Biopython code that builds the backbone (N, CA, C, O; Angstrom):
import numpy as np
from Bio.PDB.StructureBuilder import StructureBuilder

atoms = [
    (1, "MET", "N", (329.135, 229.444, 261.982)),
    (1, "MET", "CA", (328.790, 229.925, 260.654)),
    (1, "MET", "C", (328.867, 228.755, 259.681)),
    (1, "MET", "O", (329.893, 228.082, 259.591)),
    (2, "ASN", "N", (327.768, 228.513, 258.947)),
    (2, "ASN", "CA", (327.805, 227.424, 257.972)),
    (2, "ASN", "C", (328.443, 227.886, 256.659)),
    (2, "ASN", "O", (328.777, 229.059, 256.493)),
    (3, "VAL", "N", (328.604, 226.940, 255.734)),
    (3, "VAL", "CA", (329.293, 227.251, 254.473)),
    (3, "VAL", "C", (328.571, 228.334, 253.700)),
    (3, "VAL", "O", (329.211, 229.253, 253.188)),
    (4, "LEU", "N", (327.238, 228.246, 253.601)),
    (4, "LEU", "CA", (326.493, 229.240, 252.840)),
    (4, "LEU", "C", (326.634, 230.620, 253.455)),
    (4, "LEU", "O", (326.771, 231.605, 252.730)),
    (5, "GLU", "N", (326.603, 230.712, 254.781)),
    (5, "GLU", "CA", (326.795, 232.013, 255.449)),
    (5, "GLU", "C", (328.193, 232.567, 255.157)),
    (5, "GLU", "O", (328.348, 233.763, 254.908)),
    (6, "LEU", "N", (329.195, 231.710, 255.186)),
    (6, "LEU", "CA", (330.567, 232.140, 254.906)),
    (6, "LEU", "C", (330.682, 232.642, 253.474)),
    (6, "LEU", "O", (331.254, 233.707, 253.244)),
    (7, "LEU", "N", (330.158, 231.907, 252.517)),
    (7, "LEU", "CA", (330.205, 232.346, 251.125)),
    (7, "LEU", "C", (329.448, 233.644, 250.922)),
    (7, "LEU", "O", (329.884, 234.515, 250.168)),
    (8, "ALA", "N", (328.303, 233.774, 251.600)),
    (8, "ALA", "CA", (327.490, 234.975, 251.422)),
    (8, "ALA", "C", (328.194, 236.227, 251.906)),
    (8, "ALA", "O", (327.852, 237.327, 251.472)),
    (9, "THR", "N", (329.161, 236.091, 252.786)),
    (9, "THR", "CA", (329.904, 237.269, 253.236)),
    (9, "THR", "C", (330.872, 237.761, 252.167)),
    (9, "THR", "O", (331.339, 238.899, 252.224)),
    (10, "GLN", "N", (331.175, 236.901, 251.186)),
    (10, "GLN", "CA", (332.138, 237.255, 250.149)),
    (10, "GLN", "C", (331.501, 237.330, 248.776)),
    (10, "GLN", "O", (331.881, 238.181, 247.972)),
    (11, "SER", "N", (330.559, 236.477, 248.491)),
    (11, "SER", "CA", (329.892, 236.438, 247.186)),
    (11, "SER", "C", (328.487, 236.986, 247.324)),
    (11, "SER", "O", (327.965, 237.112, 248.432)),
    (12, "GLU", "N", (327.875, 237.313, 246.191)),
    (12, "GLU", "CA", (326.467, 237.708, 246.207)),
    (12, "GLU", "C", (325.640, 236.470, 245.897)),
    (12, "GLU", "O", (325.532, 236.056, 244.743)),
    (13, "ILE", "N", (325.050, 235.876, 246.948)),
    (13, "ILE", "CA", (324.239, 234.682, 246.793)),
    (13, "ILE", "C", (322.847, 235.007, 247.283)),
    (13, "ILE", "O", (322.669, 235.404, 248.435)),
    (14, "ALA", "N", (321.856, 234.843, 246.422)),
    (14, "ALA", "CA", (320.468, 235.227, 246.745)),
    (14, "ALA", "C", (319.767, 234.129, 247.550)),
    (14, "ALA", "O", (320.375, 233.124, 247.919)),
    (15, "THR", "N", (318.493, 234.341, 247.810)),
    (15, "THR", "CA", (317.717, 233.419, 248.629)),
    (15, "THR", "C", (317.311, 232.160, 247.879)),
    (15, "THR", "O", (317.298, 232.132, 246.649)),
    (16, "LYS", "N", (316.985, 231.137, 248.624)),
    (16, "LYS", "CA", (316.504, 229.857, 248.117)),
    (16, "LYS", "C", (317.463, 229.231, 247.112)),
    (16, "LYS", "O", (317.040, 228.530, 246.193)),
    (17, "THR", "N", (318.744, 229.485, 247.289)),
    (17, "THR", "CA", (319.754, 228.915, 246.429)),
    (17, "THR", "C", (320.339, 227.681, 247.110)),
    (17, "THR", "O", (320.611, 227.709, 248.310)),
    (18, "HIS", "N", (320.533, 226.610, 246.365)),
    (18, "HIS", "CA", (321.049, 225.360, 246.907)),
    (18, "HIS", "C", (322.425, 225.087, 246.342)),
    (18, "HIS", "O", (322.598, 224.929, 245.134)),
    (19, "LEU", "N", (323.416, 225.033, 247.244)),
    (19, "LEU", "CA", (324.768, 224.693, 246.856)),
    (19, "LEU", "C", (325.126, 223.376, 247.511)),
    (19, "LEU", "O", (324.755, 223.115, 248.656)),
    (20, "ASN", "N", (325.850, 222.551, 246.776)),
    (20, "ASN", "CA", (326.423, 221.372, 247.390)),
    (20, "ASN", "C", (325.355, 220.467, 248.015)),
    (20, "ASN", "O", (325.471, 220.111, 249.187)),
    (21, "PRO", "N", (324.329, 220.090, 247.266)),
    (21, "PRO", "CA", (323.214, 219.359, 247.873)),
    (21, "PRO", "C", (323.530, 217.967, 248.365)),
    (21, "PRO", "O", (322.804, 217.457, 249.219)),
    (22, "ASN", "N", (324.573, 217.322, 247.873)),
    (22, "ASN", "CA", (324.854, 215.948, 248.271)),
    (22, "ASN", "C", (326.159, 215.810, 249.048)),
    (22, "ASN", "O", (326.683, 214.702, 249.162)),
    (23, "GLY", "N", (326.688, 216.885, 249.575)),
    (23, "GLY", "CA", (327.878, 216.804, 250.399)),
    (23, "GLY", "C", (329.195, 216.795, 249.642)),
    (23, "GLY", "O", (330.253, 216.676, 250.259)),
    (24, "SER", "N", (329.158, 216.921, 248.306)),
    (24, "SER", "CA", (330.391, 217.000, 247.524)),
    (24, "SER", "C", (330.782, 218.450, 247.346)),
    (24, "SER", "O", (330.067, 219.351, 247.784)),
    (25, "GLU", "N", (331.919, 218.678, 246.703)),
    (25, "GLU", "CA", (332.424, 220.044, 246.528)),
    (25, "GLU", "C", (331.649, 220.841, 245.491)),
    (25, "GLU", "O", (331.195, 220.312, 244.476)),
    (26, "VAL", "N", (331.513, 222.126, 245.779)),
    (26, "VAL", "CA", (331.105, 223.117, 244.792)),
    (26, "VAL", "C", (332.079, 224.276, 244.992)),
    (26, "VAL", "O", (332.103, 224.889, 246.060)),
    (27, "LEU", "N", (332.874, 224.576, 243.983)),
    (27, "LEU", "CA", (333.855, 225.661, 244.089)),
    (27, "LEU", "C", (333.215, 226.961, 243.637)),
    (27, "LEU", "O", (332.830, 227.100, 242.476)),
    (28, "VAL", "N", (333.100, 227.926, 244.570)),
    (28, "VAL", "CA", (332.466, 229.206, 244.308)),
    (28, "VAL", "C", (333.483, 230.316, 244.567)),
    (28, "VAL", "O", (333.956, 230.458, 245.694)),
    (29, "PRO", "N", (333.830, 231.108, 243.548)),
    (29, "PRO", "CA", (334.790, 232.194, 243.768)),
    (29, "PRO", "C", (334.156, 233.332, 244.578)),
    (29, "PRO", "O", (332.934, 233.473, 244.638)),
    (30, "ALA", "N", (335.013, 234.124, 245.187)),
    (30, "ALA", "CA", (334.549, 235.212, 246.056)),
    (30, "ALA", "C", (333.731, 236.250, 245.306)),
    (30, "ALA", "O", (332.889, 236.911, 245.914)),
    (31, "ASP", "N", (333.949, 236.416, 244.006)),
    (31, "ASP", "CA", (333.236, 237.451, 243.253)),
    (31, "ASP", "C", (332.029, 236.928, 242.474)),
    (31, "ASP", "O", (331.545, 237.596, 241.560)),
    (32, "ALA", "N", (331.539, 235.731, 242.831)),
    (32, "ALA", "CA", (330.386, 235.148, 242.148)),
    (32, "ALA", "C", (329.114, 235.923, 242.462)),
    (32, "ALA", "O", (328.961, 236.486, 243.546)),
    (33, "GLU", "N", (328.196, 235.941, 241.480)),
    (33, "GLU", "CA", (326.859, 236.511, 241.666)),
    (33, "GLU", "C", (325.862, 235.432, 241.291)),
    (33, "GLU", "O", (325.747, 235.046, 240.128)),
    (34, "ILE", "N", (325.138, 234.949, 242.304)),
    (34, "ILE", "CA", (324.232, 233.827, 242.122)),
    (34, "ILE", "C", (322.815, 234.279, 242.455)),
    (34, "ILE", "O", (322.562, 234.763, 243.558)),
    (35, "GLY", "N", (321.881, 234.125, 241.501)),
    (35, "GLY", "CA", (320.517, 234.610, 241.645)),
    (35, "GLY", "C", (319.653, 233.777, 242.579)),
    (35, "GLY", "O", (320.135, 232.852, 243.233)),
    (36, "ASP", "N", (318.359, 234.119, 242.634)),
    (36, "ASP", "CA", (317.374, 233.422, 243.463)),
    (36, "ASP", "C", (317.037, 232.066, 242.858)),
    (36, "ASP", "O", (317.056, 231.888, 241.640)),
    (37, "ASN", "N", (316.730, 231.124, 243.728)),
    (37, "ASN", "CA", (316.246, 229.796, 243.332)),
    (37, "ASN", "C", (317.177, 229.094, 242.334)),
    (37, "ASN", "O", (316.720, 228.464, 241.379)),
    (38, "VAL", "N", (318.478, 229.213, 242.571)),
    (38, "VAL", "CA", (319.483, 228.546, 241.738)),
    (38, "VAL", "C", (319.867, 227.244, 242.408)),
    (38, "VAL", "O", (319.998, 227.192, 243.631)),
    (39, "PHE", "N", (320.046, 226.204, 241.634)),
    (39, "PHE", "CA", (320.450, 224.902, 242.162)),
    (39, "PHE", "C", (321.779, 224.535, 241.527)),
    (39, "PHE", "O", (321.868, 224.389, 240.308)),
    (40, "ILE", "N", (322.818, 224.385, 242.347)),
    (40, "ILE", "CA", (324.143, 224.020, 241.839)),
    (40, "ILE", "C", (324.485, 222.651, 242.383)),
    (40, "ILE", "O", (324.656, 222.472, 243.589)),
    (41, "HIS", "N", (324.584, 221.676, 241.474)),
    (41, "HIS", "CA", (324.850, 220.293, 241.843)),
    (41, "HIS", "C", (326.288, 220.111, 242.315)),
    (41, "HIS", "O", (327.128, 220.989, 242.117)),
    (42, "PRO", "N", (326.569, 218.966, 242.943)),
    (42, "PRO", "CA", (327.916, 218.722, 243.449)),
    (42, "PRO", "C", (328.961, 218.632, 242.340)),
    (42, "PRO", "O", (328.652, 218.350, 241.182)),
    (43, "ASN", "N", (330.195, 218.878, 242.735)),
    (43, "ASN", "CA", (331.366, 218.801, 241.868)),
    (43, "ASN", "C", (331.349, 219.801, 240.734)),
    (43, "ASN", "O", (332.029, 219.604, 239.727)),
    (44, "ALA", "N", (330.582, 220.875, 240.877)),
    (44, "ALA", "CA", (330.627, 221.974, 239.910)),
    (44, "ALA", "C", (331.759, 222.900, 240.287)),
    (44, "ALA", "O", (332.062, 223.072, 241.468)),
    (45, "SER", "N", (332.384, 223.494, 239.296)),
    (45, "SER", "CA", (333.473, 224.432, 239.526)),
    (45, "SER", "C", (333.169, 225.737, 238.784)),
    (45, "SER", "O", (333.063, 225.755, 237.558)),
    (46, "LEU", "N", (333.032, 226.821, 239.540)),
    (46, "LEU", "CA", (332.664, 228.112, 238.972)),
    (46, "LEU", "C", (333.898, 229.011, 238.916)),
    (46, "LEU", "O", (334.573, 229.191, 239.930)),
    (47, "GLY", "N", (334.199, 229.573, 237.758)),
    (47, "GLY", "CA", (335.368, 230.436, 237.607)),
    (47, "GLY", "C", (335.145, 231.831, 238.170)),
    (47, "GLY", "O", (334.036, 232.181, 238.574)),
    (48, "LYS", "N", (336.191, 232.606, 238.191)),
    (48, "LYS", "CA", (336.123, 234.000, 238.683)),
    (48, "LYS", "C", (335.159, 234.798, 237.830)),
    (48, "LYS", "O", (335.100, 234.621, 236.613)),
    (49, "GLY", "N", (334.396, 235.687, 238.477)),
    (49, "GLY", "CA", (333.453, 236.532, 237.763)),
    (49, "GLY", "C", (332.225, 235.802, 237.269)),
    (49, "GLY", "O", (331.528, 236.301, 236.386)),
    (50, "PHE", "N", (331.939, 234.618, 237.824)),
    (50, "PHE", "CA", (330.785, 233.817, 237.417)),
    (50, "PHE", "C", (329.493, 234.498, 237.844)),
    (50, "PHE", "O", (329.380, 234.990, 238.966)),
    (51, "LYS", "N", (328.513, 234.521, 236.929)),
    (51, "LYS", "CA", (327.178, 235.079, 237.220)),
    (51, "LYS", "C", (326.139, 234.112, 236.706)),
    (51, "LYS", "O", (326.240, 233.601, 235.590)),
    (52, "VAL", "N", (325.131, 233.864, 237.540)),
    (52, "VAL", "CA", (324.039, 232.993, 237.108)),
    (52, "VAL", "C", (322.714, 233.634, 237.517)),
    (52, "VAL", "O", (322.558, 234.109, 238.642)),
    (53, "GLY", "N", (321.758, 233.637, 236.577)),
    (53, "GLY", "CA", (320.464, 234.271, 236.792)),
    (53, "GLY", "C", (319.505, 233.417, 237.585)),
    (53, "GLY", "O", (319.753, 232.236, 237.830)),
    (54, "ASN", "N", (318.420, 234.022, 237.976)),
    (54, "ASN", "CA", (317.377, 233.381, 238.788)),
    (54, "ASN", "C", (316.838, 232.118, 238.123)),
    (54, "ASN", "O", (316.693, 232.057, 236.902)),
    (55, "GLY", "N", (316.546, 231.115, 238.943)),
    (55, "GLY", "CA", (315.888, 229.911, 238.481)),
    (55, "GLY", "C", (316.712, 228.972, 237.629)),
    (55, "GLY", "O", (316.158, 228.071, 237.000)),
    (56, "SER", "N", (318.019, 229.156, 237.592)),
    (56, "SER", "CA", (318.875, 228.306, 236.764)),
    (56, "SER", "C", (319.405, 227.109, 237.541)),
    (56, "SER", "O", (319.409, 227.105, 238.772)),
    (57, "LYS", "N", (319.849, 226.095, 236.807)),
    (57, "LYS", "CA", (320.446, 224.905, 237.412)),
    (57, "LYS", "C", (321.775, 224.615, 236.751)),
    (57, "LYS", "O", (321.914, 224.699, 235.531)),
    (58, "ILE", "N", (322.754, 224.270, 237.580)),
    (58, "ILE", "CA", (324.079, 223.894, 237.095)),
    (58, "ILE", "C", (324.265, 222.422, 237.445)),
    (58, "ILE", "O", (324.157, 222.030, 238.607)),
    (59, "GLY", "N", (324.546, 221.610, 236.420)),
    (59, "GLY", "CA", (324.644, 220.183, 236.598)),
    (59, "GLY", "C", (325.937, 219.720, 237.246)),
    (59, "GLY", "O", (326.908, 220.475, 237.307)),
    (60, "PRO", "N", (325.957, 218.476, 237.733)),
    (60, "PRO", "CA", (327.131, 217.944, 238.397)),
    (60, "PRO", "C", (328.333, 217.855, 237.475)),
    (60, "PRO", "O", (328.215, 217.500, 236.302)),
    (61, "GLY", "N", (329.485, 218.180, 238.025)),
    (61, "GLY", "CA", (330.734, 218.055, 237.282)),
    (61, "GLY", "C", (330.972, 219.115, 236.222)),
    (61, "GLY", "O", (331.946, 219.021, 235.475)),
    (62, "THR", "N", (330.118, 220.115, 236.137)),
    (62, "THR", "CA", (330.303, 221.159, 235.141)),
    (62, "THR", "C", (331.426, 222.086, 235.572)),
    (62, "THR", "O", (331.476, 222.511, 236.727)),
    (63, "GLU", "N", (332.335, 222.402, 234.642)),
    (63, "GLU", "CA", (333.452, 223.270, 234.916)),
    (63, "GLU", "C", (333.329, 224.547, 234.097)),
    (63, "GLU", "O", (333.266, 224.499, 232.868)),
    (64, "PHE", "N", (333.295, 225.698, 234.784)),
    (64, "PHE", "CA", (333.163, 226.970, 234.105)),
    (64, "PHE", "C", (334.482, 227.728, 234.173)),
    (64, "PHE", "O", (335.150, 227.741, 235.207)),
    (65, "GLY", "N", (334.849, 228.361, 233.056)),
    (65, "GLY", "CA", (335.997, 229.248, 233.035)),
    (65, "GLY", "C", (335.656, 230.560, 233.735)),
    (65, "GLY", "O", (334.646, 230.665, 234.431)),
    (66, "ASN", "N", (336.507, 231.546, 233.539)),
    (66, "ASN", "CA", (336.308, 232.861, 234.151)),
    (66, "ASN", "C", (335.366, 233.734, 233.323)),
    (66, "ASN", "O", (335.284, 233.602, 232.102)),
    (67, "LYS", "N", (334.661, 234.626, 234.012)),
    (67, "LYS", "CA", (333.771, 235.603, 233.391)),
    (67, "LYS", "C", (332.689, 234.959, 232.535)),
    (67, "LYS", "O", (332.426, 235.395, 231.414)),
    (68, "VAL", "N", (332.067, 233.916, 233.076)),
    (68, "VAL", "CA", (330.959, 233.236, 232.395)),
    (68, "VAL", "C", (329.660, 233.751, 232.997)),
    (68, "VAL", "O", (329.548, 233.913, 234.212)),
    (69, "SER", "N", (328.668, 234.010, 232.125)),
    (69, "SER", "CA", (327.348, 234.383, 232.637)),
    (69, "SER", "C", (326.301, 233.415, 232.086)),
    (69, "SER", "O", (326.324, 233.025, 230.919)),
    (70, "VAL", "N", (325.390, 233.049, 232.976)),
    (70, "VAL", "CA", (324.289, 232.158, 232.625)),
    (70, "VAL", "C", (323.000, 232.920, 232.884)),
    (70, "VAL", "O", (322.781, 233.415, 233.990)),
    (71, "GLY", "N", (322.142, 233.018, 231.867)),
    (71, "GLY", "CA", (320.888, 233.761, 232.007)),
    (71, "GLY", "C", (319.895, 233.074, 232.930)),
    (71, "GLY", "O", (320.187, 232.030, 233.513)),
    (72, "GLU", "N", (318.732, 233.666, 233.052)),
    (72, "GLU", "CA", (317.686, 233.125, 233.917)),
    (72, "GLU", "C", (317.065, 231.875, 233.321)),
    (72, "GLU", "O", (316.969, 231.714, 232.105)),
    (73, "ASN", "N", (316.641, 230.985, 234.236)),
    (73, "ASN", "CA", (315.906, 229.761, 233.867)),
    (73, "ASN", "C", (316.660, 228.908, 232.852)),
    (73, "ASN", "O", (316.050, 228.333, 231.951)),
    (74, "SER", "N", (317.957, 228.824, 232.990)),
    (74, "SER", "CA", (318.786, 228.013, 232.096)),
    (74, "SER", "C", (319.234, 226.759, 232.813)),
    (74, "SER", "O", (319.246, 226.702, 234.043)),
    (75, "ARG", "N", (319.604, 225.749, 232.032)),
    (75, "ARG", "CA", (320.109, 224.479, 232.550)),
    (75, "ARG", "C", (321.409, 224.177, 231.818)),
    (75, "ARG", "O", (321.413, 223.947, 230.609)),
    (76, "ILE", "N", (322.511, 224.180, 232.560)),
    (76, "ILE", "CA", (323.824, 223.912, 231.971)),
    (76, "ILE", "C", (324.415, 222.751, 232.728)),
    (76, "ILE", "O", (324.419, 222.761, 233.959)),
    (77, "GLY", "N", (324.922, 221.735, 232.019)),
    (77, "GLY", "CA", (325.454, 220.608, 232.777)),
    (77, "GLY", "C", (326.349, 219.667, 232.017)),
    (77, "GLY", "O", (326.314, 219.567, 230.791)),
    (78, "HIS", "N", (327.156, 218.978, 232.803)),
    (78, "HIS", "CA", (327.975, 217.868, 232.321)),
    (78, "HIS", "C", (328.933, 218.274, 231.200)),
    (78, "HIS", "O", (329.224, 217.467, 230.317)),
    (79, "CYS", "N", (329.424, 219.507, 231.225)),
    (79, "CYS", "CA", (330.314, 219.946, 230.162)),
    (79, "CYS", "C", (331.390, 220.881, 230.748)),
    (79, "CYS", "O", (331.385, 221.213, 231.933)),
    (80, "LYS", "N", (332.286, 221.276, 229.879)),
    (80, "LYS", "CA", (333.351, 222.220, 230.255)),
    (80, "LYS", "C", (333.121, 223.491, 229.460)),
    (80, "LYS", "O", (332.917, 223.446, 228.247)),
    (81, "VAL", "N", (333.156, 224.636, 230.153)),
    (81, "VAL", "CA", (332.858, 225.921, 229.528)),
    (81, "VAL", "C", (334.091, 226.806, 229.616)),
    (81, "VAL", "O", (334.659, 226.976, 230.695)),
    (82, "GLY", "N", (334.507, 227.368, 228.488)),
    (82, "GLY", "CA", (335.681, 228.242, 228.451)),
    (82, "GLY", "C", (335.420, 229.595, 229.099)),
    (82, "GLY", "O", (334.372, 229.808, 229.709)),
    (83, "ASP", "N", (336.376, 230.504, 228.965)),
    (83, "ASP", "CA", (336.284, 231.859, 229.521)),
    (83, "ASP", "C", (335.379, 232.735, 228.663)),
    (83, "ASP", "O", (335.213, 232.494, 227.467)),
    (84, "ASP", "N", (334.800, 233.751, 229.288)),
    (84, "ASP", "CA", (334.011, 234.780, 228.593)),
    (84, "ASP", "C", (332.873, 234.215, 227.746)),
    (84, "ASP", "O", (332.629, 234.678, 226.632)),
    (85, "VAL", "N", (332.176, 233.207, 228.286)),
    (85, "VAL", "CA", (331.040, 232.610, 227.582)),
    (85, "VAL", "C", (329.758, 233.207, 228.149)),
    (85, "VAL", "O", (329.636, 233.411, 229.357)),
    (86, "LYS", "N", (328.804, 233.484, 227.262)),
    (86, "LYS", "CA", (327.514, 234.051, 227.666)),
    (86, "LYS", "C", (326.388, 233.137, 227.210)),
    (86, "LYS", "O", (326.176, 232.939, 226.014)),
    (87, "PHE", "N", (325.659, 232.574, 228.197)),
    (87, "PHE", "CA", (324.474, 231.778, 227.926)),
    (87, "PHE", "C", (323.277, 232.700, 228.115)),
    (87, "PHE", "O", (323.191, 233.402, 229.122)),
    (88, "GLY", "N", (322.355, 232.706, 227.162)),
    (88, "GLY", "CA", (321.164, 233.537, 227.277)),
    (88, "GLY", "C", (320.169, 232.977, 228.276)),
    (88, "GLY", "O", (320.477, 232.037, 229.009)),
    (89, "ASN", "N", (318.972, 233.556, 228.305)),
    (89, "ASN", "CA", (317.898, 233.069, 229.156)),
    (89, "ASN", "C", (317.249, 231.842, 228.546)),
    (89, "ASN", "O", (317.138, 231.745, 227.324)),
    (90, "GLY", "N", (316.820, 230.909, 229.373)),
    (90, "GLY", "CA", (316.111, 229.735, 228.888)),
    (90, "GLY", "C", (316.937, 228.778, 228.074)),
    (90, "GLY", "O", (316.392, 228.072, 227.225)),
    (91, "VAL", "N", (318.237, 228.726, 228.300)),
    (91, "VAL", "CA", (319.113, 227.852, 227.536)),
    (91, "VAL", "C", (319.171, 226.467, 228.195)),
    (91, "VAL", "O", (319.261, 226.360, 229.418)),
    (92, "LEU", "N", (319.119, 225.428, 227.388)),
    (92, "LEU", "CA", (319.336, 224.072, 227.852)),
    (92, "LEU", "C", (320.575, 223.550, 227.144)),
    (92, "LEU", "O", (320.559, 223.341, 225.931)),
    (93, "TYR", "N", (321.644, 223.340, 227.891)),
    (93, "TYR", "CA", (322.877, 222.809, 227.305)),
    (93, "TYR", "C", (323.405, 221.738, 228.250)),
    (93, "TYR", "O", (324.110, 222.042, 229.213)),
    (94, "ILE", "N", (323.068, 220.512, 227.975)),
    (94, "ILE", "CA", (323.545, 219.406, 228.779)),
    (94, "ILE", "C", (324.125, 218.390, 227.798)),
    (94, "ILE", "O", (323.405, 217.577, 227.220)),
    (95, "GLN", "N", (325.411, 218.457, 227.632)),
    (95, "GLN", "CA", (326.096, 217.609, 226.669)),
    (95, "GLN", "C", (327.339, 217.008, 227.338)),
    (95, "GLN", "O", (328.398, 217.635, 227.330)),
    (96, "PRO", "N", (327.229, 215.817, 227.911)),
    (96, "PRO", "CA", (328.357, 215.228, 228.617)),
    (96, "PRO", "C", (329.622, 215.157, 227.745)),
    (96, "PRO", "O", (329.596, 214.730, 226.590)),
    (97, "GLY", "N", (330.713, 215.594, 228.353)),
    (97, "GLY", "CA", (332.021, 215.509, 227.694)),
    (97, "GLY", "C", (332.301, 216.529, 226.621)),
    (97, "GLY", "O", (333.324, 216.429, 225.944)),
    (98, "THR", "N", (331.428, 217.516, 226.436)),
    (98, "THR", "CA", (331.652, 218.511, 225.398)),
    (98, "THR", "C", (332.271, 219.775, 225.978)),
    (98, "THR", "O", (332.322, 219.956, 227.194)),
    (99, "VAL", "N", (332.739, 220.645, 225.089)),
    (99, "VAL", "CA", (333.374, 221.904, 225.462)),
    (99, "VAL", "C", (332.659, 223.054, 224.776)),
    (99, "VAL", "O", (332.383, 223.001, 223.578)),
    (100, "VAL", "N", (332.362, 224.099, 225.547)),
    (100, "VAL", "CA", (331.844, 225.340, 224.973)),
    (100, "VAL", "C", (333.059, 226.272, 224.882)),
    (100, "VAL", "O", (333.635, 226.647, 225.904)),
    (101, "ASP", "N", (333.439, 226.636, 223.678)),
    (101, "ASP", "CA", (334.665, 227.403, 223.445)),
    (101, "ASP", "C", (334.624, 228.778, 224.098)),
    (101, "ASP", "O", (333.568, 229.399, 224.216)),
    (102, "SER", "N", (335.806, 229.239, 224.520)),
    (102, "SER", "CA", (335.937, 230.593, 225.066)),
    (102, "SER", "C", (335.400, 231.605, 224.097)),
    (102, "SER", "O", (335.592, 231.483, 222.887)),
    (103, "GLY", "N", (334.712, 232.631, 224.633)),
    (103, "GLY", "CA", (334.178, 233.704, 223.795)),
    (103, "GLY", "C", (332.851, 233.397, 223.129)),
    (103, "GLY", "O", (332.309, 234.258, 222.435)),
    (104, "ALA", "N", (332.303, 232.193, 223.315)),
    (104, "ALA", "CA", (331.047, 231.822, 222.664)),
    (104, "ALA", "C", (329.860, 232.525, 223.301)),
    (104, "ALA", "O", (329.887, 232.884, 224.478)),
    (105, "THR", "N", (328.818, 232.714, 222.498)),
    (105, "THR", "CA", (327.528, 233.212, 222.976)),
    (105, "THR", "C", (326.454, 232.215, 222.568)),
    (105, "THR", "O", (326.316, 231.890, 221.388)),
    (106, "VAL", "N", (325.700, 231.734, 223.539)),
    (106, "VAL", "CA", (324.609, 230.794, 223.280)),
    (106, "VAL", "C", (323.321, 231.600, 223.425)),
    (106, "VAL", "O", (323.031, 232.075, 224.524)),
    (107, "PRO", "N", (322.528, 231.775, 222.347)),
    (107, "PRO", "CA", (321.367, 232.655, 222.385)),
    (107, "PRO", "C", (320.252, 232.170, 223.294)),
    (107, "PRO", "O", (320.211, 231.009, 223.703)),
    (108, "ASN", "N", (319.338, 233.105, 223.601)),
    (108, "ASN", "CA", (318.151, 232.790, 224.420)),
    (108, "ASN", "C", (317.364, 231.619, 223.848)),
    (108, "ASN", "O", (317.308, 231.409, 222.637)),
    (109, "ASN", "N", (316.755, 230.862, 224.763)),
    (109, "ASN", "CA", (315.846, 229.760, 224.396)),
    (109, "ASN", "C", (316.453, 228.765, 223.421)),
    (109, "ASN", "O", (315.777, 228.272, 222.518)),
    (110, "ASN", "N", (317.731, 228.474, 223.610)),
    (110, "ASN", "CA", (318.425, 227.535, 222.735)),
    (110, "ASN", "C", (318.449, 226.163, 223.411)),
    (110, "ASN", "O", (318.959, 226.024, 224.523)),
    (111, "PHE", "N", (317.905, 225.168, 222.748)),
    (111, "PHE", "CA", (317.905, 223.801, 223.248)),
    (111, "PHE", "C", (318.819, 223.008, 222.356)),
    (111, "PHE", "O", (318.366, 222.331, 221.433)),
    (112, "THR", "N", (320.100, 223.086, 222.623)),
    (112, "THR", "CA", (321.083, 222.545, 221.727)),
    (112, "THR", "C", (321.340, 221.061, 221.908)),
    (112, "THR", "O", (321.308, 220.535, 223.020)),
    (113, "THR", "N", (321.590, 220.407, 220.805)),
    (113, "THR", "CA", (322.066, 219.037, 220.833)),
    (113, "THR", "C", (323.416, 218.986, 220.126)),
    (113, "THR", "O", (323.955, 217.906, 219.884)),
    (114, "HIS", "N", (323.956, 220.149, 219.798)),
    (114, "HIS", "CA", (325.243, 220.208, 219.108)),
    (114, "HIS", "C", (326.368, 219.885, 220.095)),
    (114, "HIS", "O", (326.285, 220.248, 221.268)),
    (115, "PRO", "N", (327.402, 219.215, 219.633)),
    (115, "PRO", "CA", (328.464, 218.814, 220.545)),
    (115, "PRO", "C", (329.347, 219.956, 221.036)),
    (115, "PRO", "O", (329.918, 219.848, 222.122)),
    (116, "THR", "N", (329.485, 221.053, 220.275)),
    (116, "THR", "CA", (330.299, 222.172, 220.731)),
    (116, "THR", "C", (329.674, 223.480, 220.301)),
    (116, "THR", "O", (328.854, 223.534, 219.385)),
    (117, "TYR", "N", (330.084, 224.532, 220.989)),
    (117, "TYR", "CA", (329.665, 225.877, 220.600)),
    (117, "TYR", "C", (330.909, 226.711, 220.408)),
    (117, "TYR", "O", (331.782, 226.724, 221.275)),
    (118, "SER", "N", (331.008, 227.404, 219.294)),
    (118, "SER", "CA", (332.141, 228.268, 219.025)),
    (118, "SER", "C", (331.653, 229.690, 218.853)),
    (118, "SER", "O", (330.463, 229.935, 218.655)),
    (119, "ARG", "N", (332.597, 230.633, 218.932)),
    (119, "ARG", "CA", (332.175, 232.027, 218.757)),
    (119, "ARG", "C", (332.001, 232.362, 217.304)),
    (119, "ARG", "O", (331.649, 233.493, 216.969)),
]
sb = StructureBuilder()
sb.init_structure("model")
sb.init_model(0)
sb.init_chain("A")
sb.init_seg("    ")
for serial, (resi, resn, name, xyz) in enumerate(atoms, 1):
    if name == "N":
        sb.init_residue(resn, " ", resi, " ")
    sb.init_atom(name, np.array(xyz, "f"), 0.0, 1.0, " ", f" {name:<3s}", serial, name[0])
structure = sb.get_structure()
């Protein structure tokens, strides 16, 4: 049984999803829900209750808190995300070294260049 098969027995991971593409770690909790055609880069850490919609990409080194949801066709990367954060559909948030505060909501189709997001 390969890693993806093992995770799929515990998490909801859809088809054509790429985890750990370069042989580095991707931490996926047992209760994760990962949509179709999702690409999760190496060294990403997903918190408990993590949900990501179809067609989204998670960048390398991104750390997610618990109960974070990422909408469809979003790109999140190179940042630290607190607990209970909701990213809408079509969000682009790639800000190295920044923090998205716990409880924040990032609206649909947001292409942010802001260093932080607060609730």
